[in-house]
TIKOLDREN-622604 format. One record per residue (C-alpha): residue number from 1; x, y negated, z. Coordinates in pm, 1 decimal. Each point is the difference from the previous one (the first is absolute). Example, Ala and Ser with C-alpha at 12.3 -4.5 7.8 and 13.67 -1.06 7.14 Angstrom:
2
ATOM | i | xx | yy | zz
ATOM | 1 | 1230.0 | 450.0 | 780.0
ATOM | 2 | 137.0 | -344.0 | -66.0
This chain:
475
ATOM | i | xx | yy | zz
ATOM | 1 | -39.4 | -439.7 | -2242.0
ATOM | 2 | 339.6 | 93.1 | 168.8
ATOM | 3 | 29.5 | 346.4 | 155.7
ATOM | 4 | -138.2 | -26.1 | 368.9
ATOM | 5 | 284.2 | 71.8 | 244.2
ATOM | 6 | -16.4 | 116.0 | 377.7
ATOM | 7 | -269.0 | -120.2 | 238.8
ATOM | 8 | -89.9 | 352.1 | 96.2
ATOM | 9 | -55.7 | -98.0 | 352.8
ATOM | 10 | -235.8 | -298.8 | -96.7
ATOM | 11 | -191.8 | 207.5 | -235.2
ATOM | 12 | -67.1 | 275.2 | 224.5
ATOM | 13 | -102.5 | -252.7 | 259.9
ATOM | 14 | -227.5 | -167.9 | -252.2
ATOM | 15 | -148.0 | 355.1 | -85.9
ATOM | 16 | -120.0 | 54.6 | 327.4
ATOM | 17 | -277.2 | -254.9 | -37.6
ATOM | 18 | -135.6 | 199.8 | -329.5
ATOM | 19 | -107.1 | 266.0 | 240.5
ATOM | 20 | -191.5 | -221.1 | 237.9
ATOM | 21 | -390.2 | -2.8 | -5.1
ATOM | 22 | -27.8 | -361.8 | 35.8
ATOM | 23 | 112.0 | -331.0 | -228.4
ATOM | 24 | 343.0 | -112.2 | 109.9
ATOM | 25 | 155.0 | -360.5 | 7.6
ATOM | 26 | 380.2 | 26.5 | -43.7
ATOM | 27 | 245.6 | -289.8 | -16.9
ATOM | 28 | 343.1 | 32.9 | -153.0
ATOM | 29 | 256.2 | -280.3 | 53.3
ATOM | 30 | 374.9 | -43.8 | -61.4
ATOM | 31 | 242.7 | -207.8 | -176.1
ATOM | 32 | -33.3 | -98.5 | -341.0
ATOM | 33 | 106.2 | 255.5 | -286.1
ATOM | 34 | 10.6 | 267.8 | 248.9
ATOM | 35 | -266.1 | 217.5 | -189.3
ATOM | 36 | -324.0 | -44.3 | 181.3
ATOM | 37 | -205.8 | -42.8 | -309.3
ATOM | 38 | 157.1 | 271.2 | -191.7
ATOM | 39 | -23.6 | 234.2 | 326.7
ATOM | 40 | -384.1 | -69.0 | -0.7
ATOM | 41 | -24.8 | 87.7 | -377.3
ATOM | 42 | 176.6 | 332.9 | 50.6
ATOM | 43 | -213.3 | 99.5 | 306.0
ATOM | 44 | -339.6 | -126.1 | -198.7
ATOM | 45 | 50.4 | 239.9 | -296.2
ATOM | 46 | -263.2 | 261.5 | 94.5
ATOM | 47 | -243.9 | -287.1 | 63.7
ATOM | 48 | -214.0 | -260.6 | -187.2
ATOM | 49 | 250.5 | -289.9 | 38.7
ATOM | 50 | -99.1 | -365.0 | 12.8
ATOM | 51 | 299.0 | -240.5 | 22.3
ATOM | 52 | 13.0 | -370.9 | 46.1
ATOM | 53 | 258.9 | -265.3 | 77.9
ATOM | 54 | -0.4 | -363.4 | 112.6
ATOM | 55 | 208.4 | -241.6 | -224.9
ATOM | 56 | 327.7 | -153.1 | 63.1
ATOM | 57 | -98.0 | -303.4 | 193.3
ATOM | 58 | 121.0 | -343.8 | -126.1
ATOM | 59 | -83.4 | -343.7 | 67.8
ATOM | 60 | -269.5 | 3.5 | -225.0
ATOM | 61 | -161.3 | 319.5 | 99.5
ATOM | 62 | -346.8 | -17.3 | 153.7
ATOM | 63 | -250.2 | 230.8 | 163.7
ATOM | 64 | -191.1 | -17.1 | -327.8
ATOM | 65 | 285.2 | 102.7 | -217.2
ATOM | 66 | 54.3 | 307.6 | 239.5
ATOM | 67 | -347.2 | 102.2 | -51.3
ATOM | 68 | -8.4 | -53.6 | -365.6
ATOM | 69 | 319.8 | 241.2 | -7.6
ATOM | 70 | -183.3 | 259.3 | 194.1
ATOM | 71 | -295.9 | -22.2 | -215.8
ATOM | 72 | 225.0 | 39.9 | -286.7
ATOM | 73 | 143.3 | 309.9 | 145.6
ATOM | 74 | -349.7 | 153.3 | 48.0
ATOM | 75 | -98.5 | -53.6 | -366.6
ATOM | 76 | 333.0 | 176.4 | -92.7
ATOM | 77 | -116.0 | 298.8 | 203.7
ATOM | 78 | -333.6 | 52.3 | -179.1
ATOM | 79 | -173.7 | -257.1 | 217.7
ATOM | 80 | -248.0 | -256.5 | -167.3
ATOM | 81 | 130.4 | -347.6 | -28.6
ATOM | 82 | -143.3 | -210.3 | 291.1
ATOM | 83 | 46.8 | -368.3 | 93.0
ATOM | 84 | 219.5 | -9.9 | 311.4
ATOM | 85 | -157.2 | -267.4 | 204.6
ATOM | 86 | -1.8 | 200.4 | 307.0
ATOM | 87 | 168.2 | 315.1 | 178.2
ATOM | 88 | -299.5 | 162.0 | 68.4
ATOM | 89 | -99.9 | 20.5 | -375.2
ATOM | 90 | 333.3 | 166.1 | -87.6
ATOM | 91 | -3.6 | 251.5 | 326.6
ATOM | 92 | -347.3 | 107.3 | -49.1
ATOM | 93 | 46.4 | 66.3 | -366.8
ATOM | 94 | 306.7 | 228.6 | 113.3
ATOM | 95 | -187.8 | 143.4 | 263.3
ATOM | 96 | -291.8 | 113.2 | -234.9
ATOM | 97 | 242.1 | 225.7 | -200.2
ATOM | 98 | 152.1 | 169.8 | 314.4
ATOM | 99 | -285.8 | 123.6 | 182.2
ATOM | 100 | 75.9 | 364.8 | -48.0
ATOM | 101 | 309.7 | 229.3 | -67.6
ATOM | 102 | 373.1 | -18.2 | 57.9
ATOM | 103 | 107.9 | -379.2 | -59.7
ATOM | 104 | 316.9 | -185.5 | 95.5
ATOM | 105 | -34.2 | -366.2 | -15.6
ATOM | 106 | 316.0 | -221.4 | 33.8
ATOM | 107 | 7.8 | -361.4 | 93.7
ATOM | 108 | 350.1 | -99.4 | -92.7
ATOM | 109 | 174.3 | -319.3 | 130.2
ATOM | 110 | -292.7 | -78.8 | 200.6
ATOM | 111 | 174.9 | -318.6 | 151.2
ATOM | 112 | -7.2 | -152.1 | -356.6
ATOM | 113 | -374.8 | 112.1 | -52.0
ATOM | 114 | -138.7 | -138.8 | 292.6
ATOM | 115 | 225.8 | -262.4 | 151.4
ATOM | 116 | -206.5 | -295.8 | -190.1
ATOM | 117 | -341.6 | 114.2 | 114.9
ATOM | 118 | -85.7 | -8.4 | 377.4
ATOM | 119 | -297.0 | 206.6 | -88.8
ATOM | 120 | 192.8 | 293.0 | -192.6
ATOM | 121 | 86.3 | 202.3 | 309.7
ATOM | 122 | -380.4 | 5.1 | 147.9
ATOM | 123 | -148.3 | 69.9 | -319.7
ATOM | 124 | 269.8 | 304.1 | -34.7
ATOM | 125 | -103.6 | 117.5 | 343.4
ATOM | 126 | -369.6 | 2.8 | -84.1
ATOM | 127 | 21.1 | 183.3 | -321.2
ATOM | 128 | 206.1 | 259.5 | 199.3
ATOM | 129 | -255.0 | 24.7 | 262.4
ATOM | 130 | -301.1 | -17.8 | -205.2
ATOM | 131 | 107.9 | 227.1 | -330.7
ATOM | 132 | 374.8 | 135.6 | -13.9
ATOM | 133 | 3.0 | 206.8 | 327.7
ATOM | 134 | -321.9 | 164.2 | -94.3
ATOM | 135 | 170.2 | 212.2 | -251.6
ATOM | 136 | 197.3 | 242.7 | 225.9
ATOM | 137 | 237.6 | 80.2 | -296.2
ATOM | 138 | 128.5 | -372.6 | -54.9
ATOM | 139 | 319.9 | -107.7 | 110.9
ATOM | 140 | 56.3 | -396.0 | -10.9
ATOM | 141 | 345.2 | -102.3 | 10.7
ATOM | 142 | 118.4 | -347.8 | 81.2
ATOM | 143 | 359.0 | -58.0 | -117.9
ATOM | 144 | 226.9 | -293.2 | 28.7
ATOM | 145 | 357.7 | -140.0 | 47.2
ATOM | 146 | -106.4 | -296.2 | 217.8
ATOM | 147 | -20.5 | 241.2 | 297.7
ATOM | 148 | -39.1 | -310.6 | 235.5
ATOM | 149 | -308.8 | -98.7 | -189.7
ATOM | 150 | -154.0 | 345.6 | 36.1
ATOM | 151 | 111.1 | 6.4 | 360.3
ATOM | 152 | -159.1 | -335.1 | 100.8
ATOM | 153 | -310.1 | 18.2 | -214.5
ATOM | 154 | -83.8 | 371.2 | -8.0
ATOM | 155 | 196.1 | 217.2 | 274.1
ATOM | 156 | -66.8 | -280.3 | 252.4
ATOM | 157 | -345.6 | -111.0 | -127.5
ATOM | 158 | -306.5 | 104.4 | 229.8
ATOM | 159 | -206.5 | 40.2 | -317.3
ATOM | 160 | 232.4 | 317.7 | -68.8
ATOM | 161 | 47.7 | 145.4 | 312.6
ATOM | 162 | -77.1 | 380.6 | 14.0
ATOM | 163 | -34.7 | 15.9 | -387.2
ATOM | 164 | 351.7 | 60.9 | -113.9
ATOM | 165 | 60.8 | 351.8 | -11.3
ATOM | 166 | 401.7 | -47.3 | -37.5
ATOM | 167 | 267.5 | -234.5 | -68.4
ATOM | 168 | 306.0 | 153.3 | -224.2
ATOM | 169 | 309.7 | -239.5 | 23.4
ATOM | 170 | 209.2 | 101.4 | -313.8
ATOM | 171 | 378.8 | -20.4 | 44.7
ATOM | 172 | 288.4 | 68.1 | -224.6
ATOM | 173 | 40.0 | 325.7 | -155.9
ATOM | 174 | 241.5 | 232.1 | 179.5
ATOM | 175 | 341.1 | 38.7 | -177.6
ATOM | 176 | -57.9 | 365.4 | -66.9
ATOM | 177 | -297.7 | -134.5 | -251.3
ATOM | 178 | 194.4 | -278.7 | -141.2
ATOM | 179 | 266.1 | 175.6 | -180.6
ATOM | 180 | -292.6 | 156.5 | -233.7
ATOM | 181 | 0.0 | -330.8 | -178.9
ATOM | 182 | 321.7 | 113.6 | -136.9
ATOM | 183 | -197.1 | 251.7 | -153.1
ATOM | 184 | 199.0 | 310.6 | -178.8
ATOM | 185 | 317.0 | -182.2 | 66.0
ATOM | 186 | -24.6 | -25.1 | 394.2
ATOM | 187 | 174.7 | 336.4 | 17.6
ATOM | 188 | 305.6 | -143.7 | -185.1
ATOM | 189 | 22.8 | -345.3 | 170.3
ATOM | 190 | 197.9 | -28.2 | 303.2
ATOM | 191 | -156.3 | -117.4 | 354.7
ATOM | 192 | 238.4 | -274.5 | 58.7
ATOM | 193 | -155.2 | -147.0 | -379.7
ATOM | 194 | -339.6 | 67.9 | 112.1
ATOM | 195 | 49.4 | -159.6 | 347.0
ATOM | 196 | 154.9 | -315.9 | -169.1
ATOM | 197 | -326.1 | -45.5 | -180.3
ATOM | 198 | -219.5 | 76.5 | 289.7
ATOM | 199 | 193.7 | -249.2 | 205.5
ATOM | 200 | -156.8 | -278.2 | -234.0
ATOM | 201 | -362.3 | 152.9 | -98.9
ATOM | 202 | -26.0 | 185.4 | 345.9
ATOM | 203 | -292.6 | 262.2 | -39.4
ATOM | 204 | -215.2 | -232.9 | -208.4
ATOM | 205 | -171.0 | 194.8 | -267.8
ATOM | 206 | -76.5 | -295.7 | -249.5
ATOM | 207 | 383.8 | -91.5 | 26.8
ATOM | 208 | 119.1 | 354.8 | -31.1
ATOM | 209 | -203.8 | 26.0 | -303.3
ATOM | 210 | 220.1 | -229.6 | -164.5
ATOM | 211 | 304.7 | 219.5 | 30.6
ATOM | 212 | 152.4 | 131.3 | -321.4
ATOM | 213 | 145.2 | 351.2 | 95.7
ATOM | 214 | 257.0 | -18.2 | -304.1
ATOM | 215 | 169.8 | -317.0 | 134.7
ATOM | 216 | 219.5 | -29.5 | 297.5
ATOM | 217 | -115.7 | -175.2 | 342.0
ATOM | 218 | 185.6 | -305.3 | -82.7
ATOM | 219 | -139.1 | -16.9 | -362.6
ATOM | 220 | -345.5 | 35.4 | 142.5
ATOM | 221 | 35.1 | -250.5 | 271.7
ATOM | 222 | 140.2 | -269.9 | -259.4
ATOM | 223 | -317.4 | 72.2 | -234.9
ATOM | 224 | -255.0 | -18.1 | 276.4
ATOM | 225 | 152.3 | -290.2 | 206.8
ATOM | 226 | 272.1 | -188.4 | -177.1
ATOM | 227 | -177.4 | -28.1 | -341.3
ATOM | 228 | -214.5 | -301.9 | -121.9
ATOM | 229 | -365.6 | 84.1 | 5.6
ATOM | 230 | 69.4 | 354.1 | 188.4
ATOM | 231 | -276.5 | 116.2 | 247.2
ATOM | 232 | 201.2 | -66.0 | 316.6
ATOM | 233 | 146.7 | -333.3 | -87.5
ATOM | 234 | -328.5 | -177.2 | 70.8
ATOM | 235 | -171.4 | 270.6 | 243.2
ATOM | 236 | 86.9 | -188.4 | 322.9
ATOM | 237 | -220.5 | -306.0 | -113.6
ATOM | 238 | -269.4 | 239.1 | -124.4
ATOM | 239 | -29.2 | 164.3 | 347.6
ATOM | 240 | -24.8 | -329.6 | 203.1
ATOM | 241 | -196.5 | -202.9 | -226.4
ATOM | 242 | -277.5 | 289.8 | -51.3
ATOM | 243 | 23.0 | 160.5 | 331.3
ATOM | 244 | 16.3 | -279.8 | 254.4
ATOM | 245 | -296.6 | -196.0 | -121.7
ATOM | 246 | 115.4 | -304.2 | 237.8
ATOM | 247 | 352.5 | -112.3 | 157.9
ATOM | 248 | 186.0 | 227.3 | -238.7
ATOM | 249 | 294.1 | -222.6 | 83.6
ATOM | 250 | 4.9 | 71.2 | 347.1
ATOM | 251 | 14.7 | 359.7 | -48.8
ATOM | 252 | 307.6 | -28.2 | -235.3
ATOM | 253 | 170.4 | -179.1 | 229.3
ATOM | 254 | -35.7 | 258.4 | 274.6
ATOM | 255 | 106.8 | 275.1 | -266.0
ATOM | 256 | 316.0 | -209.5 | -70.0
ATOM | 257 | 101.1 | 5.0 | 350.7
ATOM | 258 | -41.4 | 378.3 | 48.9
ATOM | 259 | 189.3 | 63.0 | -316.5
ATOM | 260 | 315.5 | -23.8 | 182.8
ATOM | 261 | -97.4 | 246.6 | 302.5
ATOM | 262 | -228.3 | 82.6 | 260.0
ATOM | 263 | -90.0 | -280.8 | 224.2
ATOM | 264 | -199.6 | -54.9 | 312.9
ATOM | 265 | -304.3 | -237.8 | 5.6
ATOM | 266 | 210.5 | -267.9 | 189.9
ATOM | 267 | 270.1 | 17.1 | -269.7
ATOM | 268 | -272.6 | -9.1 | -298.5
ATOM | 269 | -169.8 | -299.1 | 172.6
ATOM | 270 | 349.7 | -194.0 | 56.0
ATOM | 271 | 134.9 | 56.6 | -354.4
ATOM | 272 | -358.8 | -103.3 | -154.1
ATOM | 273 | 13.5 | -320.5 | 273.3
ATOM | 274 | -350.5 | 98.2 | 76.7
ATOM | 275 | -179.4 | 17.9 | 356.1
ATOM | 276 | -11.0 | 355.5 | 130.9
ATOM | 277 | -361.1 | -51.0 | 71.0
ATOM | 278 | -97.9 | -111.1 | -345.1
ATOM | 279 | -109.8 | 177.1 | -316.0
ATOM | 280 | 334.0 | 204.9 | -25.9
ATOM | 281 | -134.2 | 294.3 | 179.5
ATOM | 282 | -291.5 | 8.5 | -215.4
ATOM | 283 | 183.8 | -11.1 | -326.7
ATOM | 284 | 204.6 | 279.8 | 139.4
ATOM | 285 | -258.2 | 213.9 | 103.2
ATOM | 286 | -161.1 | -39.9 | -379.1
ATOM | 287 | 353.1 | 70.5 | -128.7
ATOM | 288 | -23.5 | 318.2 | 200.5
ATOM | 289 | -355.5 | 108.5 | -128.3
ATOM | 290 | 97.3 | -71.3 | -346.6
ATOM | 291 | 296.9 | 254.6 | 19.6
ATOM | 292 | 311.1 | -230.0 | -45.3
ATOM | 293 | 109.5 | -35.3 | 368.3
ATOM | 294 | 28.7 | 227.0 | 299.7
ATOM | 295 | -15.7 | -47.1 | 353.4
ATOM | 296 | 237.4 | 197.0 | 162.0
ATOM | 297 | -48.5 | 55.0 | 378.4
ATOM | 298 | 292.3 | 100.3 | 250.7
ATOM | 299 | -95.3 | 163.8 | 316.5
ATOM | 300 | 97.6 | 130.3 | 345.4
ATOM | 301 | 243.9 | 311.6 | -20.0
ATOM | 302 | -116.4 | 88.8 | 355.6
ATOM | 303 | -360.1 | 106.1 | -98.7
ATOM | 304 | -10.3 | -47.0 | -384.5
ATOM | 305 | -263.4 | -284.4 | 23.6
ATOM | 306 | 21.4 | -311.8 | -235.6
ATOM | 307 | 165.2 | -293.6 | 112.0
ATOM | 308 | -138.4 | -363.5 | -52.0
ATOM | 309 | 316.7 | -56.9 | -195.8
ATOM | 310 | -17.6 | 32.7 | -377.1
ATOM | 311 | 143.7 | -83.8 | -328.4
ATOM | 312 | -160.4 | -64.4 | -358.4
ATOM | 313 | 164.6 | 191.6 | -269.6
ATOM | 314 | -55.0 | -101.1 | -371.5
ATOM | 315 | -79.0 | 373.9 | -119.8
ATOM | 316 | -54.7 | -95.7 | -365.4
ATOM | 317 | 315.8 | 44.5 | -215.1
ATOM | 318 | -138.5 | -153.8 | -275.8
ATOM | 319 | -37.2 | -324.5 | 168.9
ATOM | 320 | 352.9 | -14.2 | 154.9
ATOM | 321 | 137.4 | 76.7 | -346.6
ATOM | 322 | -168.0 | -270.6 | -135.5
ATOM | 323 | 99.9 | -262.4 | 249.1
ATOM | 324 | 348.5 | 102.7 | 4.2
ATOM | 325 | 76.1 | 23.8 | -366.8
ATOM | 326 | -276.5 | -56.9 | -245.6
ATOM | 327 | -101.2 | -328.3 | 148.0
ATOM | 328 | 344.6 | -114.2 | 20.5
ATOM | 329 | 75.5 | 67.8 | -374.1
ATOM | 330 | -337.4 | -80.5 | -127.0
ATOM | 331 | 118.0 | -307.8 | -218.6
ATOM | 332 | 254.1 | 213.4 | -175.7
ATOM | 333 | -244.7 | 277.7 | -39.1
ATOM | 334 | -240.1 | -252.1 | -170.7
ATOM | 335 | 290.0 | -87.8 | -243.9
ATOM | 336 | 90.1 | 358.8 | -40.0
ATOM | 337 | 337.4 | -82.7 | 154.4
ATOM | 338 | 36.8 | 261.6 | 282.8
ATOM | 339 | 184.5 | 304.5 | -62.7
ATOM | 340 | 179.6 | 228.6 | 245.6
ATOM | 341 | 188.5 | 342.7 | -33.3
ATOM | 342 | -64.5 | 151.9 | 351.9
ATOM | 343 | -230.5 | -55.5 | 289.4
ATOM | 344 | 303.0 | -3.8 | 222.1
ATOM | 345 | 120.9 | -289.6 | -179.2
ATOM | 346 | -308.1 | -195.6 | 115.6
ATOM | 347 | 102.0 | -243.7 | 299.8
ATOM | 348 | -80.5 | 149.4 | 319.9
ATOM | 349 | -112.7 | 317.7 | -139.2
ATOM | 350 | 144.6 | 222.4 | 279.8
ATOM | 351 | -173.7 | -185.5 | 260.9
ATOM | 352 | -340.1 | -2.4 | -183.5
ATOM | 353 | 22.3 | 371.1 | -106.7
ATOM | 354 | 40.1 | 98.5 | 354.0
ATOM | 355 | -323.7 | -189.1 | 104.2
ATOM | 356 | -187.3 | 165.4 | -319.9
ATOM | 357 | 119.3 | 346.6 | 77.9
ATOM | 358 | -96.3 | -33.1 | 368.2
ATOM | 359 | -356.9 | -72.8 | -129.7
ATOM | 360 | -10.6 | 299.8 | -212.7
ATOM | 361 | 113.8 | 210.7 | 293.4
ATOM | 362 | -255.8 | -159.3 | 252.9
ATOM | 363 | -269.5 | 41.1 | -238.0
ATOM | 364 | 82.6 | 374.9 | -26.5
ATOM | 365 | 69.8 | 68.6 | 356.8
ATOM | 366 | -188.5 | 310.6 | -6.7
ATOM | 367 | 291.1 | 167.7 | -202.6
ATOM | 368 | 243.7 | -102.7 | 273.7
ATOM | 369 | -233.2 | 199.1 | 251.1
ATOM | 370 | -19.3 | 311.9 | -226.6
ATOM | 371 | 386.9 | -2.7 | -53.4
ATOM | 372 | 35.3 | -62.2 | 401.7
ATOM | 373 | -250.4 | 268.5 | 57.7
ATOM | 374 | -228.0 | -243.9 | 231.0
ATOM | 375 | -370.1 | 52.6 | 12.6
ATOM | 376 | -207.1 | -302.3 | -31.5
ATOM | 377 | -178.1 | 115.1 | 317.1
ATOM | 378 | 335.5 | 10.9 | 186.9
ATOM | 379 | 78.5 | -360.9 | -64.5
ATOM | 380 | -63.2 | -279.4 | 284.8
ATOM | 381 | 116.1 | -302.2 | -235.8
ATOM | 382 | 198.4 | -56.3 | -299.0
ATOM | 383 | 108.5 | -316.7 | -185.2
ATOM | 384 | 294.1 | -217.8 | -55.6
ATOM | 385 | 93.1 | -72.8 | 381.8
ATOM | 386 | 150.5 | -327.1 | 164.7
ATOM | 387 | 61.4 | -121.3 | 326.2
ATOM | 388 | 99.6 | -356.4 | 97.6
ATOM | 389 | 294.9 | -82.1 | 189.1
ATOM | 390 | -78.3 | -88.2 | 385.9
ATOM | 391 | 205.1 | -53.3 | 305.7
ATOM | 392 | -8.7 | 383.5 | 57.0
ATOM | 393 | 0.2 | 148.8 | -370.6
ATOM | 394 | 162.4 | -52.8 | -314.0
ATOM | 395 | -148.8 | -90.7 | -330.1
ATOM | 396 | -67.8 | 273.7 | -224.5
ATOM | 397 | -146.3 | 77.6 | -352.2
ATOM | 398 | -44.6 | 348.6 | -141.6
ATOM | 399 | -124.8 | 76.4 | -348.1
ATOM | 400 | -236.8 | 272.4 | 87.1
ATOM | 401 | -41.1 | 178.0 | 349.2
ATOM | 402 | -238.7 | 295.3 | 37.7
ATOM | 403 | -84.2 | 49.6 | 383.8
ATOM | 404 | -150.4 | 372.9 | 54.3
ATOM | 405 | -186.6 | 145.6 | 306.9
ATOM | 406 | 282.5 | 219.1 | 80.0
ATOM | 407 | 231.2 | -307.7 | 116.6
ATOM | 408 | 192.5 | -31.9 | -321.1
ATOM | 409 | 77.3 | -317.5 | -180.2
ATOM | 410 | 106.6 | 51.4 | -362.9
ATOM | 411 | 238.6 | -299.5 | -100.3
ATOM | 412 | -36.2 | -24.5 | -379.1
ATOM | 413 | 244.1 | -223.8 | -196.7
ATOM | 414 | -101.1 | -76.3 | -341.3
ATOM | 415 | 296.2 | -72.6 | -254.8
ATOM | 416 | -32.1 | -42.4 | -363.5
ATOM | 417 | 337.9 | -23.9 | -179.6
ATOM | 418 | 132.3 | 76.4 | -350.7
ATOM | 419 | 310.0 | 161.3 | 159.4
ATOM | 420 | -4.9 | 297.2 | 261.0
ATOM | 421 | -62.3 | -102.6 | 361.1
ATOM | 422 | 305.2 | -16.1 | 213.3
ATOM | 423 | 80.3 | 83.8 | 364.2
ATOM | 424 | -20.8 | -363.7 | 97.7
ATOM | 425 | -378.1 | 39.9 | 17.0
ATOM | 426 | 68.0 | 191.7 | 327.9
ATOM | 427 | 115.0 | -302.7 | 203.7
ATOM | 428 | -313.0 | -211.7 | -150.6
ATOM | 429 | -231.8 | 263.6 | 121.7
ATOM | 430 | 209.3 | 55.0 | 346.3
ATOM | 431 | -20.3 | -364.8 | 70.6
ATOM | 432 | -399.1 | 26.5 | -62.0
ATOM | 433 | -27.4 | 280.1 | 246.9
ATOM | 434 | 216.0 | -156.5 | 273.8
ATOM | 435 | -210.1 | -315.4 | -7.2
ATOM | 436 | -335.0 | 189.0 | 3.0
ATOM | 437 | -176.6 | -27.1 | 332.1
ATOM | 438 | -129.3 | 340.5 | 39.1
ATOM | 439 | -165.0 | 202.9 | 309.6
ATOM | 440 | 211.0 | 279.5 | 174.3
ATOM | 441 | -23.1 | 325.5 | -165.9
ATOM | 442 | -71.6 | -126.0 | -340.0
ATOM | 443 | 203.5 | 181.4 | -259.7
ATOM | 444 | 124.3 | -216.9 | -310.1
ATOM | 445 | 56.2 | 184.4 | -334.7
ATOM | 446 | 153.9 | -193.8 | -276.6
ATOM | 447 | -114.3 | 38.7 | -349.0
ATOM | 448 | 155.5 | -155.3 | -298.4
ATOM | 449 | -222.9 | -32.7 | -312.1
ATOM | 450 | 180.4 | -58.1 | -342.6
ATOM | 451 | -29.4 | 39.6 | -372.5
ATOM | 452 | 343.7 | 27.9 | -163.1
ATOM | 453 | 172.0 | 235.3 | 217.9
ATOM | 454 | 244.1 | -22.6 | 292.9
ATOM | 455 | 366.2 | 70.3 | 31.6
ATOM | 456 | 151.7 | 329.5 | 139.4
ATOM | 457 | 151.8 | -177.7 | 299.3
ATOM | 458 | -336.3 | -119.3 | 119.3
ATOM | 459 | -148.9 | 340.9 | -0.4
ATOM | 460 | 294.4 | 135.8 | 171.4
ATOM | 461 | -48.5 | -240.9 | 298.0
ATOM | 462 | -314.2 | 199.3 | 56.2
ATOM | 463 | -142.5 | -344.8 | 153.8
ATOM | 464 | -346.5 | 3.3 | -166.9
ATOM | 465 | -262.2 | 271.1 | 108.1
ATOM | 466 | -134.0 | -27.6 | -350.3
ATOM | 467 | 125.7 | -172.4 | -323.4
ATOM | 468 | -306.4 | -11.3 | -229.9
ATOM | 469 | 37.6 | -69.9 | -392.4
ATOM | 470 | -301.8 | -204.9 | -80.9
ATOM | 471 | 52.1 | 55.4 | -353.4
ATOM | 472 | -153.6 | 354.6 | 61.3
ATOM | 473 | -347.7 | -142.5 | 30.0
ATOM | 474 | 33.6 | -29.9 | -376.1
ATOM | 475 | 62.9 | 344.5 | -48.2
């Protein structure tokens, strides 16, 4: 088993439940490959640990085949072999062995396990009520990548109201932890090279495990993304065929629309050619729950309260990279006929890397608060910000804006470049601030976020209140 990296906060949170004097029913959800099962295994080391997982559904998968698999997994964990005709028989067999002591039970990929059987969840609830919860040292963890299934069938189900102790949504690893995947070589590899790699993988642990520290970013990306049979070549199809049990093509189309940049709901519907009152809204909500998309609300600068306006942003770097490059060259990859010398030689790389880097920054925004000495309790609102053009105001879009309760707005410009940033960026930010409709008395402080240095003449202008080298997060 690979070394466990990061997740100190999540482990600390889970350990709180080991100190309770009653049984706990937890839900852990998040994107595929994000490390849910691995986190639980690490947490469960001091416990007697029983783990079960549903099998990947296919057209031929039945409720019986899921029960057979559960029975097989029971027998592999020193339970007697049984005929799996009913979930009650399987659950009661497990319950008989966990009456006392420190026990963790993991039901992994529960949507696969129970989707074909309409009575699965009812029988699961009954075994919790009648058996599991009577052991005050027992922790039952339900886990899954199909967050929308869990939301609909467990969290929103009247049968489970009042029974769930906590819901943990696992996000990407913070960048400060990601560099540990370069192991001993991390100290000798530049932040720029690491960020090239992270722009493709994001903070997804399973993808980061594929990194060979002895190779350059380009060589690693070629091996992982542009080599026949490589892990990330077919990962996109695995995600959508296994995670979204139905209508996977609809989800793919939405991801394709968002791959070019954030969009409002109306724009998404128009590009898909769908009715705004149709299923598109549900699909977007499910992509958000799955961890692939963010809904970034703008807000009223007058009081810091959210506005109705929002944009949907593809927050998953791998998905965008796949759609822009791997999918485009897939036939060549299958013929072992694709090669490149530099990422910068890929068509449109500068535009795509800007979006990828922006995601990394937004997913690690607490680092910016630290660098700007802003306490979270002093923030009224923060997010990518935009305002529409009207008769009384100009249109405006800001990469990231922080509004504090002290009447200050931090206008953050995020720039990724292989060259040093020049003073031309000042004009871009000045124009944005000029267009921004803000209340009287509000101060604006401009902030530049970069990774590869800035030219001296830009510093000499003394325009930016802060210039943040984002690569410092990797130190």
